[in-house]
MIMI-828549 format. One record per residue (C-alpha): residue in one letter; z, y negated, x negated. Coordinates in steps of 0.2 Angstrom, whole numbers, plus 5000, padded with zeros to 4 digits. Layout:
BEGIN
aZYX
...
END
This chain:
BEGIN
x501748764965
x500948914958
x502049054951
x503048984937
x502748804942
x501248684941
x500848644924
x501548474917
x499848404912
x499248444931
x500748344937
x500048204926
x498548214932
x498948224952
x499948074949
x498647984941
x497348034955
x498547954967
x498847804959
x497047764956
x496647794974
x497947674979
x497047544969
x495547594978
x496347564994
x497047404990
x495247344983
x494047394996
x495347385012
x496347235007
x495247144995
x496547144980
x495747114963
x496347184950
x496047134930
x494347184924
x494147264942
x493847114955
x493747154973
x491847184980
x491347244962
x490147384966
x490647584966
x492047584953
x493047714961
x492247844949
x493847864939
x494747944954
x493248064957
x493348104937
x495248144939
x494748244955
x493648344944
x494948364929
x496348434941
x495048554947
x494548614930
x496348634925
x496548754939
x494948854934
x495848884917
x497448954925
x496549054939
x496049224938
x494549344945
x493749274960
x494949124962
x494449074944
x492549084950
x492948984966
x493748854958
x492448844943
x491048834957
x492048694967
x492348594948
x490448594947
x490048534964
x491348394962
x490748354945
x488948354952
x489448224965
x490448114952
x488848114940
x487748054955
x489047904957
x489047864939
x487247864939
x487147754955
x488447634947
x487647624930
x485747614934
x485347604953
x486647464959
x485947334946
x484147364954
x484747254968
x483747354980
x482147404970
x482847574966
x481747734971
x482547844986
x482747994984
x483447964967
x484248074952
x486048014960
x485448104977
x485248264966
x487048254960
x487748194978
x486948354985
x487548464971
x489248474980
x488648564995
x488048724986
x489548734975
x490748704989
x490048844999
x490048964985
x491848914980
x492548934998
x491649105001
x492449164983
x494149104988
x494149165006
x493649334997
x495049324984
x496349274997
x495949385014
x495049525004
x493849615017
x493649515033
x492949615049
x491249575054
x491749505071
x492849375063
x491449325052
x490449305068
x491749205076
x491649095061
x489849075062
x489849035080
x491148885077
x490148825063
x488448825074
x489348745088
x490148595077
x488548565068
x487648565085
x488848425091
x488648335074
x486648345076
x486648285093
x487748125088
x486948085071
x485348165067
x484348075080
x484847905071
x484547975054
x483048045056
x482247895065
x482247815049
x480547765042
x479947835025
x479147985016
x479548165020
x480748175004
x481648025012
x481848095028
x482348265022
x483548185009
x484448085024
x484548235034
x485248345021
x486748245020
x487448255039
x486848455040
x487848485022
x489348405029
x489248475045
x489148645039
x490448625025
x491748565038
x491248715050
x491448825038
x493248765032
x493648755051
x492848925055
x494149005041
x495648915047
x495148985064
x494849175060
x496449185049
x497549155064
x497848965062
x499148995049
x497848975033
x499148885022
x499248715013
x497648755002
x496648785016
x497348645028
x497148505014
x495348575011
x494948565029
x495448385029
x494648335013
x492948405018
x493248335036
x493548165029
x492048185018
x490748235032
x491548075043
x491447945029
x489548035025
x489048025044
x489647845046
x488747795030
x487147865034
x487247795052
x487747625046
x486147635031
x485047685047
x485447545058
x485647415042
x487547375045
x488247455029
x489147345018
x489647405001
x491347394994
x492247425010
x493647525017
x492347655020
x491947685003
x493747734998
x493547895009
x492547984997
x493947974982
x495148014996
x494348184999
x494348224980
x496148174981
x496448304995
x495348434987
x496348404970
x498048434979
x497348594987
x496948664971
x498848674967
x499648734982
x500448894982
x499349044984
x499549135000
x498849285006
x497749255021
x497949395035
x496149415045
x497049515057
x498249375063
x497149345079
x497449475093
x497149495112
x496449345121
x496549245107
x495149325098
x493949275112
x494649105113
x493649045099
x491749115104
x492049075122
x492648895118
x491148865107
x490048935122
x490648805132
x490248675119
x488548745116
x488148755135
x488948575137
x487448515124
x486048605133
x486648525151
x486748345143
x485048375136
x484448375154
x485048195157
x484848125139
x483548205127
x484448285112
x483548305095
x482648475093
x483948535079
x485448505090
x484548625104
x484348745091
x485948755085
x486748755102
x485548895106
x485948995091
x487848975095
x487649045112
x486549185107
x487849235094
x489249215107
x488249345117
x488149475102
x489949445099
x490449495116
x489249645115
x490249685100
x491849685109
x491349775122
x490749915110
x492249915101
x493249925117
x492150085121
x492650165104
x494550125106
x494450195123
x493550365117
x494750375103
x496350355114
x495550485125
x495450605110
x497150565104
x497850605121
x497050775120
x497350815103
x498950885095
x499250755080
x499950885068
x498651035070
x497150945076
x497051085089
x496851025108
x498551005118
x499251045134
x498250915142
x496650975135
x496951135140
x497251095158
x495750995158
x494651145151
x495451255164
x494851145178
x493151125170
x492951325168
x493451345187
x492151205192
x490851305183
x491051465190
x489751555181
x489151725188
x489751885177
x490851765167
x492751785165
x494051685156
x495551755146
x497151625143
x498351685131
x499951605126
x500851635109
x502651595105
x503051615086
x504451735081
x505451695066
x504951505065
x506651435068
x507351535052
x505851475043
x506251285047
x508051325043
x507851395027
x506451285020
x506551115031
x505651035044
x504150975031
x503751155026
x503851195045
x502651065049
x501551135034
x501651305042
x501251255059
x499451165051
x498951325043
x499351435057
x498351315068
x496851315056
x496951505055
x497051525074
x495451405076
x494551515062
x495051665070
x494051625086
x492451605077
x491751485090
x492051615104
x493451515112
x494551365110
x496451345102
x497751235107
x499551195103
x500651175118
x502051095107
x503351165095
x502951325091
x501851385106
x499951405103
x498751455117
x496851515117
x495551495132
x494051595130
x492551655140
x492251855140
x490851945149
x491352135144
x493052195143
x494652115146
x494652005130
x496052095121
x495152105105
x495051915104
x496951905109
x497452025096
x496451945083
x497251775087
x498951855087
x498551915069
x497951745064
x499751675070
x500651775057
x501251735040
x502351825028
x503151795010
x504451835000
x505851755010
x505151745026
x504151845040
x503351735054
x502451825068
x502151795086
x502451855105
x501051845116
x500551855134
x498751835142
x498051835159
x496151865163
x495451755176
x494051775187
x493251655199
x494351575212
x495951645203
x495651515189
x497051395194
x497851305179
x499551305185
x499551495191
x498651555176
x499951475163
x501351515173
x500851705173
x500351695155
x501951615151
x503051755160
x502051895150
x502351815135
x504351805136
x504351975142
x503552035126
x504651915116
x506251995124
x505652155121
x505352145103
x506852015098
x508152165095
x507052235082
x507152115071
x508752005068
x509952115078
x509252285071
x509652205054
x511352155059
x511752305066
x511252405050
x512252295040
x513752325051
x513552495049
x513652485031
x515252395030
x516052515042
x515452665033
x516152575016
x517852525022
x518552565041
x519852435041
x518552305035
x517552335049
x518852295060
x519352135052
x517552075053
x517352115072
x518952015074
x518351855065
x516751875073
x517551855090
x518651715085
x517051625076
x516051635093
x517451555103
x517551425090
x515751395090
x515651365109
x517151255108
x516351145097
x514751145109
x513651245097
x511951295105
x511651495109
x510551515094
x511851425082
x513251525090
x512251685087
x512151645069
x513951605066
x514551775074
x513351875063
x513851775049
x515651815054
x515351985055
x514452005039
x515451875028
x516252015019
x514752125016
x514652084998
x516252164994
x515352334996
x514952284978
x516652264973
x517652394965
x519152474976
x520352444961
x520152254964
x519852264983
x521452354987
x522552314972
x524452314979
x524752154968
x524051984965
x522351984955
x522251934938
x521151784932
x519651894928
x519851994944
x519651844955
x518251784944
x517451954949
x517951944968
x517251774970
x515551854967
x515551934984
x514851774993
x513351774982
x513151964985
x513251965002
x512051815004
x510651904994
x511052065005
x510751975021
x509451855014
x508352005011
x507852005030
x506951835030
x507451805049
x509351825043
x509051675031
x510051565041
x511551675042
x511451715022
x511651535019
x513351535030
x513951685022
x513651605004
x514751445010
x516051545018
x517351525004
x517051345002
x518451205004
x518251045014
x519050944998
x517651024986
x518851154978
x518051304984
x516551414978
x515351474974
x514451284974
x515951164976
x515251084992
x516350985000
x516550895017
x515150895028
x513950965015
x514651135020
x513751225033
x514651205050
x514551385052
x515351425036
x516951295040
x517051395057
x517051565047
x518251505034
x519651455047
x519451615057
x519451725042
x520951645035
x521851665051
x521451835053
x521851875036
x523551795038
x524051885054
x523452055046
x524552165036
x523852195019
x524352315005
x525152184996
x526152095010
x526552095029
x525852005043
x526351815047
x526851775064
x525451675074
x526451525074
x526651515055
x524851545053
x524451405063
x525651295056
x524751355039
x523051305045
x523451135051
x524551105034
x522851135024
x521851035036
x520950905027
x521051005011
x520551165013
x519951165031
x518851055041
x520150965053
x519050965067
x518751145065
x520551185065
x520851085081
x519451185089
x520251345084
x522051285089
x521351255107
x520451425108
x522051505104
x522951395117
x521651455131
x521851635125
x523651635128
x523451545144
x522351685150
x523551825143
x524951755153
x523951745168
x523251925167
x525151975163
x525751885180
x524351965189
x524852135184
x526752115187
x526352055204
x525152205208
x526552325201
END
């Protein structure tokens, strides 16, 4: 039952305790006599209780941490009850009614309650960890309600017995201890979602049986109807058997969060109804004071429970509102928060106060993401968001609108707020060895009634994108044009070649459904894929013969050289990666990284097909140009080995479409002539 199985000795003890209980049931229930153990011969079921103590003691030896402490405490409590029974059998029973009450046996009997309470608390902590305070409160409410019912049914009769204060106190200690013990286990089962596992179910059955038997015994004793040696006496050893089997059930982690929604309110609500029912009954049939006090305490705790629930709901509502207006990545306000703050600012309408709304869009962020990956991009956004909030210095509020767009709303009294806007722009910039991220921005000064959120956002957005458009050519496009000029100056024929490859690559990219940014990257890579050849000697580059092995090894360095040249401009990093892989093969036999299949960037696969086609259909110093049909046949022959089959199919579709357009133009020209 435990990991690794139940020890053999424990199995023998469990079998022995079941056998002894069967004997007790036969003797007390059916009056069957046994040799040396005649029916009706006193409380001779002590063997069953002793075996129960032994089983729990063994469980203590095989447990660890809080589990060991829990089973040790329970063993001590069970042994105390067993010792009290032994004393009663050996000393008090022979006195024939002349025994004192309370006696040392009662001390042993009562020892089971503190030992069991401690054991249950430790076992709960060991298997459930930290339980929310509201669930503990639910358990206490349930315990008080159950105890109130028990007190109403039994306590009056027990308390009415005559005797000294010690006698009455001892008589009351039993039912109260039983009720609270059973209520505790019932509360544990309740707060763990009614799926506590066999250990707690058997515990609950054992202590419930213990409480019922104790209650009946005390009631019969109070009214003078108790008859020793009957079936009732078998209840105590039966409880020992249930607890012994509970000790060796599989360990199951309790989930104190199993109750959710309305189920969490069912327990306190049901307990409140029970307690209210007792107070109503008291108007027609007077109950004892203990029952009323317990019921009142249960109702008071129910009120406290619902107050805690209301407070928790308010906290959750505030948390939800905060999450709804906060960007999860940067911790800045989001678009919803910005609209809310704009509306509040419009309603305030303070004399002499104006607001500046500025929108920012990062430049170079997509290239950064492509080069370093999305986790690095998220980290960059976090840093820039923190920089932006710090740059405002409490003079405004920063927001992240989504993606790579940020916003600032600040109140100004003098000037147009340009200084704050530019300070925020500087905060949204970061440069490194291989990247450069800046921002474009647009802002609007809002005054009085002009402070309308939708209109303000529209104007600022238009100005931002106007600035972004004006500044974009000065980065990527400028670098691209400079590199193309270098290629052209080095080799005019090479410039014509790369122009042709770039045109084809753009058409194939669009045929494959790439977006505009990706098409632009592929076109630039196609135009610059041979830029590394400027470092290759002309004797190798224009050799009128096939290259030697050493010359090929040298020639193959041009993709790495080109990638380094292009990658020197951070915003051109995606283009550099395509150029680096432009001579890889679909089957993994290319260079410089021997990539294969989908591991090769799609842009590089497109450039490879277009470059090969242009090379085959262009006259070289060492061979003539191939016909278009022969070049297409060669591409298709090498599809799935050198080239991506999907790219070859798209390339063929592009050429077919171009041929149709050419024929259409020829027909149109002929008709016009």
